C-alpha positions in Angstrom: -9.7 6.4 -0.2 -11.8 6.2 2.9 -14.9 7.2 1.0 -14.1 4.8 -1.8 -13.6 2.0 0.6 -16.9 2.8 2.4 -18.6 2.8 -1.0 -17.1 -0.5 -2.1 -17.6 -2.3 1.3 -21.3 -1.1 1.5 -22.0 -2.9 -1.7 -20.8 -6.3 -0.4 -23.4 -8.7 1.0 -21.0 -10.3 3.5 -19.6 -7.0 5.0 -20.9 -4.3 7.2 -19.3 -1.0 8.1 -19.6 -0.4 11.9 -17.3 2.5 12.4 -15.7 5.4 10.4 -12.6 7.3 11.7 -11.1 10.4 10.2 -8.1 12.5 11.2 -7.9 13.8 14.7 -10.3 16.7 15.3 -12.0 16.2 11.9 -14.6 18.7 10.9 -16.6 15.7 9.6 -17.2 14.3 13.1 -20.9 13.4 13.5 -21.6 13.1 9.8 -23.0 9.9 8.4 -20.2 7.9 6.7 -22.6 6.6 4.0 -23.8 10.1 3.0 -20.2 11.3 2.8 -19.3 8.4 0.6 -22.2 9.1 -1.8 -24.2 6.0 -0.8 -27.3 5.6 1.4 -27.2 6.5 5.1 -25.4 3.8 7.1 -26.2 5.0 10.6 -22.4 5.2 11.2 -21.2 8.5 12.5 -17.6 9.7 11.7 -15.4 10.2 14.7 -11.9 11.6 14.9 -8.8 9.4 15.4 -8.5 10.5 19.0 -11.5 8.3 19.6 -10.2 5.2 17.7 -9.8 3.0 20.7 -13.3 3.8 21.9 -14.8 3.2 18.4 -13.1 -0.2 18.3 -14.2 -1.1 21.7 -17.8 -0.1 21.3 -18.3 -1.5 17.7 -16.1 -4.6 17.9 -15.1 -4.8 14.2 -13.3 -7.8 12.7 -11.0 -5.6 10.7 -9.6 -2.1 10.8 -8.8 -0.7 7.3 -6.1 2.1 7.3 -5.4 4.5 4.5 -3.7 7.4 6.4 0.0 8.4 6.7 2.8 6.3 8.0 3.1 7.7 11.5 -0.6 7.5 12.1 -0.8 4.1 10.6 1.7 2.6 13.1 -0.3 4.1 16.0 -3.6 2.8 14.5 -2.2 -0.7 14.1 -1.0 -0.7 17.7 -4.5 0.4 18.9 -6.2 -2.2 16.8 -3.8 -4.9 17.9 -4.4 -4.1 21.6 -8.1 -4.9 21.1 -7.5 -8.0 18.9 -8.7 -6.4 15.7 -7.1 -7.6 12.4 -5.7 -4.8 10.1 -5.6 -4.1 6.4 -3.1 -1.3 5.8 -2.8 0.4 2.4 -0.8 3.4 3.7 2.6 4.0 2.1 5.8 5.9 3.0 6.9 3.7 6.0 10.5 3.9 7.1 12.2 0.5 7.7 12.0 1.2 11.5 8.2 1.8 11.2 7.8 -1.5 9.3 9.8 -3.3 12.0 7.7 -1.7 14.7 4.5 -2.9 13.0 5.8 -6.3 12.5 6.7 -6.5 16.2 3.2 -5.4 17.2 1.6 -8.0 15.0 3.9 -10.7 16.2 3.5 -9.9 19.8 -0.3 -9.6 19.8 -1.0 -12.4 17.3 -3.5 -10.4 15.1 -3.8 -11.1 11.4 -2.5 -8.3 9.1 -2.3 -7.3 5.5 0.2 -4.5 4.8 0.6 -3.6 1.1 2.0 -0.5 -0.6 -0.5 -1.0 -3.5 -3.7 -3.0 -3.3 -4.7 -3.2 -6.9 -4.7 -6.6 -8.5 -2.9 -5.3 -11.6 0.0 -3.8 -9.8 0.6 -7.0 -7.8 0.7 -9.0 -11.1 3.1 -6.2 -12.3 5.4 -7.0 -9.3 5.5 -10.7 -10.3 6.2 -9.9 -13.9 9.0 -7.4 -13.0 10.6 -10.1 -10.8 10.4 -12.7 -13.6 11.9 -10.2 -16.1 14.7 -9.4 -13.7 15.4 -13.0 -13.1 15.5 -13.9 -16.8 17.5 -10.9 -17.9 20.1 -11.0 -15.2 22.1 -8.1 -13.7 23.8 -7.0 -16.9 20.8 -4.8 -17.8 20.5 -1.2 -16.7 17.3 -0.4 -14.7 15.4 2.8 -14.5 12.1 3.1 -12.7 9.8 6.1 -13.2 6.7 6.7 -11.0 4.1 9.5 -11.4 1.4 10.6 -9.0 -0.8 13.6 -8.3 0.7 16.8 -7.0 -0.6 16.2 -3.4 1.1 12.9 -2.8 3.5 13.6 0.1 5.9 10.6 0.0 8.5 10.1 -2.8 9.4 7.7 -4.2 6.1 5.8 -4.0 6.0 2.7 -1.9 5.1 0.8 -5.1 8.2 2.0 -6.9 10.5 1.2 -3.9 9.0 -2.3 -3.8 9.7 -2.7 -7.5 13.3 -1.6 -7.0 13.7 -4.1 -4.1 12.3 -6.9 -6.2 14.8 -6.2 -8.9 17.7 -5.8 -6.5 16.9 -9.2 -5.0 16.7 -10.9 -8.3 20.0 -9.3 -9.4 21.7 -10.3 -6.2 22.2 -6.8 -5.0 21.6 -5.1 -1.7 19.5 -2.1 -0.9 22.5 0.2 -1.3 22.1 -0.4 -5.1 18.8 1.6 -5.1 19.3 5.3 -6.0 16.4 7.8 -5.6 16.8 10.4 -8.3 20.0 11.2 -10.3 22.2 14.0 -8.8 23.2 16.9 -11.0 26.6 17.0 -12.5 28.8 14.8 -14.5 28.8 11.2 -13.4 28.7 8.0 -15.4 26.2 5.3 -14.4 27.9 2.5 -12.4 27.1 -1.1 -12.9 24.4 -2.5 -10.6 22.7 0.8 -9.9 18.9 0.9 -9.9 17.5 4.4 -10.3 14.0 5.5 -9.1 12.5 8.8 -10.4 9.4 10.6 -9.1 7.0 12.9 -10.9 4.3 14.8 -8.9 1.9 16.7 -11.1 -1.8 17.4 -11.6 -4.3 14.6 -10.8 -2.2 11.6 -11.9 -3.6 8.6 -10.0 -0.6 6.4 -10.4 1.8 5.2 -13.1 4.9 3.0 -12.9 7.3 2.3 -15.7 10.3 -0.1 -15.4 12.9 0.0 -18.1 15.5 -2.8 -18.5 18.1 -1.6 -21.1 21.3 -3.0 -22.6 23.2 -2.4 -25.8 20.8 -2.6 -28.8 17.5 -3.2 -26.9 15.3 -2.4 -24.0 12.3 -3.9 -22.3 9.6 -1.8 -20.6 6.9 -2.9 -18.2 4.1 -0.4 -17.4 1.3 -0.2 -15.0 -1.3 2.6 -14.9 -4.1 3.2 -12.5 -7.0 5.0 -14.1 -9.1 5.2 -10.9 -8.6 4.8 -7.2 -11.5 2.4 -7.2 -8.9 -0.3 -8.1 -7.3 0.2 -4.7 -10.7 0.0 -3.0 -11.6 -3.3 -4.7 -8.2 -4.7 -3.6 -8.9 -3.5 0.0 -12.2 -5.5 -0.1 -10.4 -8.6 -1.2 -7.8 -8.1 1.5 -10.5 -7.7 4.2 -12.1 -10.9 3.1 -8.8 -12.7 3.1 -7.5 -11.5 6.4 -10.7 -12.7 8.2 -10.8 -16.1 6.5 -7.2 -17.0 5.8 -5.0 -14.4 7.5 -2.1 -16.0 9.5 -2.1 -14.9 13.2 1.0 -12.9 14.1 2.3 -12.6 10.6 2.2 -9.6 8.2 1.1 -10.8 4.8 0.6 -8.7 1.6 -1.5 -8.7 -1.6 0.6 -11.5 -3.1 -0.9 -13.8 -0.5 -4.4 -12.4 -1.1 -4.2 -12.9 -4.8 -2.3 -16.3 -4.7 0.9 -14.8 -6.2 3.3 -15.4 -3.3 4.9 -18.5 -4.9 
């Protein structure tokens, strides 16, 4: 994702990459970020995350874009916030405690922030359609959510699938305890109000999410498929542009705000 974001940002006339940060102790340290991303040389050398604070201080970016892992992302948001740098976070797999910690950091420091489990435009329209379907169908429908990703994705269920489940639970008037991740083996009938989320990890699947609303005699399915990670990079660019121009200080916003879908 880092290389794709670099590629997408470098094509924008109103944006400039001033720093590139990889994992701590990265073997790519010192390499030109543009060359690594398959574009022209940018004159920006990759550094390890142990030098993030230094990179922010020396290069004074407007925005830090984070596609890492949950634990690292919280640390990176704290480091950026301490230097007054806005953040766009596309990392997934946060615990509720980590999300609360990031919210506290953003609120305390007053930076602008976009935190979104999925930055593609299509999936955020998908969120809105799922919510509308749940509202119209009501809680009498059974719900099954199936998400599929590549074999190397470490968090399950995906942040997108969990967000879908949360949207449906809210529209059905249910709490988070209604969300079940996977179905246990054995004999057990489905209970009313349960929302099941199932994960597939195989091959090089970029990302697929299917929501099934079913009742006696019919079912409704909503599907979103990502064919290329470039969709996430394009969304990140829109989030960067939004967080600088319209981001609310001290408040975490998401892609619904960026795309005008929040209402």
